[in-house]
Every structure is written in C-alpha cells, then in structure tokens.
Steps between C-alpha positions, in 0.01 A plus 500: 500500500879467541482687829222271622702189414801644685285565805368147492852359475597709802203368693586143406862544611375643829279198547791267434725683747230475766435129448696405811257692720174415331346332800510831685259662257136484602277406211236757578734784586569816309834347398319269258357778288736702291443696187214441263415179319353450159818397319511229239879482528697247701722581797797269547553369854743224585530223244170561320250774422193630675260572216274784608274469191280806564467416871383805692315617808479289812395151598327397822564148621460305822548149632771263618733644761738207439605650168524858623881514505510375141233747390691783669813415302315461170301821545815698572651388169185526290385835632836663443512366146140571396376770737201293608399510865398161642339491842507146642326487837605147609184460705499121467386257233137501613475877487666509160268246340192668647603842373582357157162332462338831598678674214723718720842378381701469181638170633515314830760280668397174666691207646203278415341447162151636439217282626210417264272751669770768471538428130123541464512831686785622279288464187297799614803728470686325214285596204465184293773325699598386848777524756800274445796397714852581378770340722768762549678462836612177661643457843517309824269568791745522786400381845680770695573475870662704776644281774795623699796261481358291215616588149451168319157348546353204314128423495282263300142532378324324791692707754425824315132408483488435874680827577263711291199300621595568865571131572867565576534785747866511612830507315643205695217270392616144435414516129718810448784355710499180293555702180766719667698274737797738531302822549455660841124545491357709786181428689343806342145540374469509122345817360359403158401780263273468197342740252192696604408594142397266218829387360631283220803435719265347758332301224828352379639441850187312607489307170843372593374391844193334347713313247760380748340489846126467449438314826658787693342776289125424473405809301384564145749773415445829321615860531348546848673353807285224651688354795426618851755667723812686407531872432416690184668780307422666169703422187835326473680807631280506810558133584875539442512808723325318785737204475803730495401675821376195697736243647347153476295586193442330166310602187488456122581753230691536175875448534592861422345597835754292694728763654728560797354335809300247299625158386337263252402143584646219290239240405547127544320368190631145516776582252866431575531824700273778632443778247533872573295754304689670218447609141672183376312258726167663413581486129560125527152459645325740260660328200280202588182710468245431228291751306138413578328815373293488184500739205725797571498431875837370621426398858735236640473193719790482745637180653505578872591141583830493313779292649761587239841583643547875533137584418332728755133393520324810637494715190263742338454655160357850481274566204433832335129498423377688195217476247583284199291745299281794581767689697441873542640686200655778710712261709562214255820639337669561837378168641634303205829689503553437872404132481720458192795641694457291815458182295810579294837341566617831645198522731523140616872540569412751772331230708790285619678799651189571708469140630223412255506226236461575129220318320631194306589575139228295331227658712621860472518458121126430502445803723681725254293374210177552694593858592546591133145383430332709772249748364 
C-alpha cells in the first residue's frame, strides 16, 4: 500500500509539472491512459485533490468540440492521477446527445441544453431517471476573421447577420466601413464559413443573431445551420482551419481556436465601447445567466442582448450530460470522479488559462452538489 501511494504521488507530481503543456495532449490518445485504476485513495494535483474513489477502466464520451481543449487538459490530469482512460471524440453537440440517448456514452458534452424530446429519449437509457444538464465550461464564441492588413475589426449584430446570410458580400461594404472608419478595407469577396455538423456553437451563435438582429436573421435557430450560402466545415477546429488558410474569410468558433493568422472581431453592443472576446468579458455575460432547469437539471438562460460595459454577448455554456440516476454501474465511479474533479476549484481554474470562462460560483456550487447525488 505504501508503494502504491508513493507511485500515485509521483504520478500527481508529473501531472503538475506537465500542466503548462496540457493543451498538447489529445484526450483520446494513449497518453491519457496510464497505469491501472480502481484506487479509493486521492492523488494531490495543484491546490486541491483529485479523488479517484474506486474509478477504474475507461470512459467513452462524445459531443461539443468547443470544449475539447478544456477536456484535453482535464483528461491529462485525471488520467495520470487515477489511471482511467477517457476517450472524448468531440464529434459535435448533436452527435454527442444522440449517442448518449442511445446508451453509448458515459456522459456527453453539449453547448445546448437537452430538448424535451431528448430528455424523453434519455429515460430509455437512464434506468428510473433521465438525462440532466450540468454547466461546466463557459466561454465566448469568437467571430474569427482573416483579412490581410486589418487587425482590429468591429462588427455589430445586424452586420454579422447580413454577412452570414449572404446579404453583405464584400469587405468594403458601406455597413462595415461605417463601423471601421479608419480601417483599409479591400474590395474582396467575403468567404463565410459555418459548421456542417449539428453544433451547439451554431445554436448559440444563431440565438445571438435572433435575439439582436431578428429582421436580418429570419431563421428559427437550432444546432443545424439554416441560412443559405457560405461554406461549411466540420467541428470548431475545421471552421477555424478554413478561416486560417483563407484570406477574406470569417467564421465562428470557441475563442481557444483563435490562433496565428486569425483575429477576433470586437462586437459593438451599444455599450460605451466595442467588446472583444475574452475569459473576463464572457464571464461578465455568463454571470447574468439564470438557472431555468427543473429538478436536478441546471440548464441556463443566457442574456445574448446584454449591453453592459465589458460584457461580450456571444457566449456559450457547455453542459456535461449524464443520468441523474440509473447510470451504468461499471462506469459510474469513474464518471462521478471525473465530473467531481472538473467542477472543483482546481478543475475550474484550468479554464481561464485556455481562454475559457469558469462557471460562476453560485452555479458551480449547485453542480458539485448534484454530482455527489448521481447514482
């Protein structure tokens, strides 16, 4: 037993030393599975403890690609501490929810809360219970663009709606020039990219357009892209890659996908100054969210129409979806242990460094309490 505890301490120290490079670890790679699980001991990492609590084996999960960089970091820490392999496919929110309601996953990730029909479907796999939404990752949806010679671009909701609805076709359009009087905007065709897969990021992005520019965005919203025109790519990483390699392009994806060659649009919300996407500006918007779920469900209602100074309006919250009761006995210990870790102060502290926003304290406290009651 002493030798086992020493080995676990060594693993924990290795995880801490590697924390600066966590985003490089793929969540489904061989690097996320080390040793054997099944320990009831705790492994200390950072400022708090990862409690393995008899977690063992492997977990299969799928869903939101927006949270993939956060999941990668969490899995690297948790797997090294507990020896549990977690394979997160990041196939998109729609794919994750579908696979969960078919009983294929221990938990799913979705940037949109479960719909009533999805809750109904989940009851078939949650013995005596149902799927619930646990808000775990907050963050801004960046509108990323690649336009040579333009590094500071401001857009507002009506202009964004017209761009993605193919009503504004060139970068030197009068509406864009009005918002950017000092920018040297070229007469270059706009290449707008959207998601090809069912996506919670699409759902939240279009909810923003519906809430703020309904006359220019005459669609009902949802995970599937509805507007005509534009070009499609799979997952947040795919849209970001297309924008990065295409001059004159624009797309939407989680802020952590903004990289060299891609800039982020600042949004004119009507506040005192345009707001750029960041962990802090997203947190200011998410703090205004309300819990609207019932029972153990903690789904949130976001205020996309915020005009508060410094609040970035295009935000999303990614939910981890799990059965409130009736979870599979062979995966429940590992699922609870992993969710307990990512909801902990230590787990949430990982998010800001990866350009995400931690869940507000009062909401994450409810998440922690709900996790302890999962059975």
